[in-house]
C-alpha positions in Angstrom: 0.0 0.0 0.0 1.2 3.5 -0.9 1.8 6.0 1.9 0.5 9.5 1.1 2.6 12.0 3.0 -0.1 14.6 3.0 -3.3 15.5 4.9 -4.9 16.9 1.7 -8.4 15.7 1.4 -8.6 16.3 -2.4 -5.4 14.3 -3.0 -6.7 11.4 -0.9 -10.0 11.6 -2.8 -8.4 11.6 -6.2 -6.2 8.6 -5.4 -9.2 6.6 -3.9 -11.4 7.4 -6.8 -8.6 6.2 -9.2 -8.5 2.9 -7.2 -5.1 3.5 -5.6 -4.9 1.9 -2.2 -3.3 4.4 0.2 -2.6 5.2 3.8 -2.2 8.8 4.7 0.6 10.1 6.9 0.7 13.9 7.1 4.1 15.3 7.9 5.2 18.7 9.1 8.2 20.5 7.4 9.3 24.1 7.7 7.9 25.2 4.3 8.8 28.9 4.9 12.4 28.1 5.6 12.6 25.8 2.6 11.1 28.5 0.3 13.5 31.1 1.6 16.5 28.9 1.0 15.3 28.0 -2.5 14.8 31.7 -3.2 18.3 32.5 -2.0 19.7 29.8 -4.2 17.9 31.4 -7.2 15.6 28.4 -7.9 12.4 28.8 -9.8 9.0 28.4 -8.0 8.5 25.1 -10.0 11.8 23.8 -8.6 10.8 25.0 -5.2 7.6 23.0 -5.3 9.6 19.9 -6.0 12.0 20.7 -3.1 9.0 21.0 -0.8 7.5 17.7 -2.0 10.9 16.0 -1.5 11.2 17.3 2.1 7.8 15.8 2.9 8.7 12.5 1.4 12.0 12.4 3.3 10.2 13.2 6.5 7.7 10.3 6.0 10.2 7.8 4.7 11.9 7.2 8.0 8.6 6.2 9.5 7.9 3.7 6.8 11.0 1.8 5.7 10.7 -0.4 2.6 7.4 1.3 1.6 6.7 3.7 -1.3 6.0 7.2 -0.1 4.1 9.7 -2.3 4.5 13.4 -1.5 3.3 16.5 -3.3 3.4 20.2 -3.1 1.9 23.1 -5.0 2.9 26.8 -5.4 0.9 29.5 -7.0 3.1 31.7 -9.2 1.8 35.2 -10.2 4.5 36.8 -12.4 7.3 35.3 -10.2 5.7 36.0 -6.9 4.6 33.0 -4.8 1.3 33.0 -3.0 0.9 30.9 0.2 -2.5 29.8 1.5 -4.5 32.6 2.9 -4.7 32.6 6.7 -7.9 34.7 7.0 -11.0 35.4 4.9 -9.8 39.0 4.5 -6.5 37.7 3.2 -8.4 35.4 0.8 -10.3 38.4 -0.5 -7.1 40.2 -1.1 -5.5 37.3 -2.9 -8.5 36.9 -5.2 -8.5 40.6 -6.0 -4.8 40.5 -6.8 -5.4 37.4 -9.1 -8.5 38.9 -10.8 -8.1 39.5 -14.5 -4.6 37.9 -14.5 -2.9 34.6 -15.5 -1.1 32.6 -12.9 0.7 29.2 -12.8 0.1 26.4 -10.3 3.4 24.5 -10.0 2.4 21.0 -8.9 5.2 18.6 -7.9 5.1 14.9 -7.1 7.7 12.6 -5.8 7.9 8.9 -5.0 10.4 7.7 -2.4 11.4 4.3 -1.1 14.1 3.4 1.5 15.0 7.1 1.8 15.7 7.6 -1.9 13.8 9.2 -4.6 12.4 6.8 -7.2 10.5 9.1 -9.4 9.5 12.8 -9.7 7.2 14.8 -11.8 6.0 18.4 -12.1 3.4 20.3 -14.1 2.5 23.9 -14.3 -1.1 24.5 -15.4 -1.9 28.1 -16.2 -5.2 29.7 -15.1 -6.6 33.1 -16.1 -9.1 34.6 -13.8 -11.9 36.7 -15.3 -12.6 40.2 -14.1 -15.4 39.3 -11.7 -17.5 41.9 -9.9 -17.3 42.8 -6.3 -20.8 41.3 -5.8 -19.7 38.0 -7.3 -16.6 38.0 -5.0 -18.8 38.7 -1.9 -21.2 35.9 -2.8 -18.3 33.5 -3.6 -16.5 34.1 -0.3 -19.8 33.7 1.6 -20.6 30.4 -0.1 -17.2 28.8 0.1 -16.3 30.1 3.6 -13.2 29.0 5.5 -12.8 25.9 3.2 -10.9 28.4 0.9 -8.1 28.7 3.5 -7.0 25.1 2.7 -6.5 26.0 -1.0 -3.4 27.7 -2.3 -5.3 30.0 -4.7 -8.4 30.4 -2.5 -10.5 28.4 -5.0 -11.6 24.8 -5.7 -12.2 24.4 -9.4 -14.2 21.2 -8.7 -16.8 23.5 -7.1 -18.2 27.0 -7.6 -14.6 28.2 -7.9 -14.7 27.3 -11.6 -16.8 30.4 -12.1 -13.7 32.6 -11.2 -12.0 31.6 -14.5 -12.0 32.7 -18.1 -9.4 30.2 -19.3 -7.7 27.1 -17.9 -4.7 25.5 -19.6 -3.8 22.1 -18.0 -5.4 19.2 -16.4 -7.9 19.6 -13.6 -6.2 16.9 -11.5 -2.9 18.8 -11.7 -4.7 21.9 -10.6 -6.2 20.0 -7.7 -2.6 19.0 -6.8 -2.2 15.5 -8.2 -1.5 14.8 -11.9 -2.9 11.3 -12.1 -1.9 9.9 -15.5 1.9 10.3 -15.0 1.5 9.1 -11.4 -0.5 6.0 -12.3 2.1 5.1 -15.0 4.9 5.4 -12.4 2.9 3.2 -10.0 2.4 0.5 -12.6 6.1 0.6 -13.5 6.9 -0.1 -9.8 4.3 -2.8 -9.6 2.3 -0.9 -7.0 -0.6 -1.1 -9.4 -1.2 -4.0 -11.8 -0.2 -3.4 -15.4 
């Protein structure tokens, strides 16, 4: 059984719906420190997302020797500026107003580890363009979605009413949700975690 080093409900759901047997094991890493170090090293936000995923896999692998660990991370990139998850609803409003009418990338990184070593890694960067929504729409959206938005890096869930924020989406919905399934399923079959 695969160990998912994440507490993400949507990642767990995507894996379960795809028929992948998993056990979840959320881990804590100092994401702020890792992001700052990556920035000092001049790494891109896409590279930084992979560094964060690797740190999570490394943290979980010591607890599960000889098991495959899947870890993931996602960074929102607006013209080179990273957005973290909003901490308050007012911050969520501010994030959405900043993103309104602009195109951003969601750098999504996955890594598989076993016995403390990386076995596979993958990243994708879907691009999303928000429409110029009205203040009334934003108020209604924030009211409807509530604090659930604080668990999402962009303050939206495209699998719900958040899809109405967008004018154009380039990339897979599963990658936007934080788990590009097709490359992952291929990697799992290659490692005999799933039947071929």
